[in-house]
C-alpha positions as CSV (number, residue, x, y, z in Angstrom):
1,L,-0.1,-0.2,0.1
2,R,2.8,2.4,0.8
3,Y,4.4,2.2,-2.6
4,W,0.8,3.0,-4.2
5,L,0.4,6.0,-2.0
6,D,3.8,7.1,-2.5
7,G,3.1,6.8,-6.3
8,L,0.1,9.1,-5.7
9,L,2.1,11.7,-4.1
10,A,4.1,12.1,-7.2
11,S,1.2,11.6,-9.6
12,P,-2.2,12.1,-7.8
13,D,-4.4,11.5,-10.8
14,F,-2.6,8.1,-11.7
15,V,-5.9,6.1,-12.2
16,P,-4.0,2.5,-11.6
17,A,-2.5,3.5,-8.3
18,L,-5.9,5.1,-7.0
19,K,-7.8,1.8,-7.7
20,R,-4.9,-0.5,-6.1
21,A,-4.6,1.7,-3.0
22,A,-8.5,2.1,-2.6
23,W,-8.8,-1.8,-3.3
24,L,-6.1,-2.5,-0.6
25,M,-7.9,-0.1,1.7
26,A,-11.4,-1.7,1.2
27,T,-10.7,-5.1,1.2
28,C,-7.4,-6.2,2.6
29,V,-7.0,-9.0,5.1
30,D,-4.6,-7.1,7.0
31,E,-6.9,-4.8,9.2
32,T,-4.4,-2.2,9.9
33,L,-4.6,-1.1,6.2
34,L,-8.5,-1.1,6.0
35,D,-9.8,2.5,5.9
36,G,-13.2,2.9,4.1
37,P,-13.5,6.5,4.1
38,R,-10.1,6.9,2.5
39,A,-10.8,3.9,0.0
40,V,-14.1,6.0,-1.2
41,S,-12.0,9.0,-1.4
42,L,-9.2,7.5,-3.7
43,A,-11.6,5.4,-5.8
44,G,-14.1,8.2,-6.1
45,H,-11.4,10.2,-7.6
46,A,-10.4,7.5,-10.2
47,A,-14.3,7.2,-11.2
48,D,-14.4,10.9,-11.4
49,L,-11.2,10.9,-13.8
50,T,-12.6,8.1,-15.9
51,Q,-16.1,9.8,-16.1
52,S,-17.6,6.6,-14.3
53,R,-16.8,4.8,-17.7
54,D,-14.2,2.4,-16.0
55,A,-16.0,-0.7,-14.6
56,E,-13.1,-1.6,-12.3
57,A,-12.8,1.9,-10.8
58,L,-16.8,1.7,-10.0
59,D,-16.2,-1.8,-8.7
60,V,-13.5,-0.5,-6.3
61,L,-15.6,2.4,-5.3
62,A,-18.5,0.0,-4.5
63,A,-15.8,-2.0,-2.2
64,G,-14.9,1.2,-0.4
65,Y,-18.6,2.2,0.1
66,A,-19.2,-1.2,1.6
67,R,-16.0,-1.2,3.9
68,A,-17.4,2.3,4.9
69,G,-20.8,1.0,5.7
70,Q,-22.6,2.7,3.0
71,F,-24.2,-0.5,1.6
72,K,-26.9,1.2,-0.3
73,Q,-24.4,3.1,-2.3
74,A,-22.2,0.2,-2.5
75,V,-25.0,-1.8,-4.2
76,A,-26.1,0.9,-6.6
77,T,-22.1,1.5,-7.6
78,A,-21.9,-2.2,-8.2
79,H,-24.6,-2.3,-10.5
80,S,-23.6,0.6,-12.5
81,A,-20.1,-1.3,-12.8
82,I,-21.8,-4.3,-14.1
83,A,-23.9,-2.4,-16.4
84,I,-20.7,-1.0,-18.1
85,S,-18.5,-4.1,-17.8
86,P,-17.5,-5.4,-21.3
87,T,-18.6,-9.1,-19.7
88,G,-21.6,-7.8,-18.0
89,G,-20.1,-8.8,-14.6
90,C,-19.5,-12.5,-15.9
91,G,-15.8,-13.5,-16.0
92,P,-12.5,-11.6,-16.9
């Protein structure tokens, strides 16, 4: 996580780093790394930068919302991710 965050200091709009850092903050098994509100902030920035046209960014944002306890927003965002996913949420 530290490396992704360090990279964001140099390039705060680098979408891959935003998504990876947010994913770890939302889903990591190491509870010391979990930070739902920050995951939402980073993933939300990634979604904004991609104009919410990146299914992965929306998926990460949904995970962040869930970690932050915002379950209705998590479900709605997950549905949005599925709707724009090239596979419709079925497979890679």
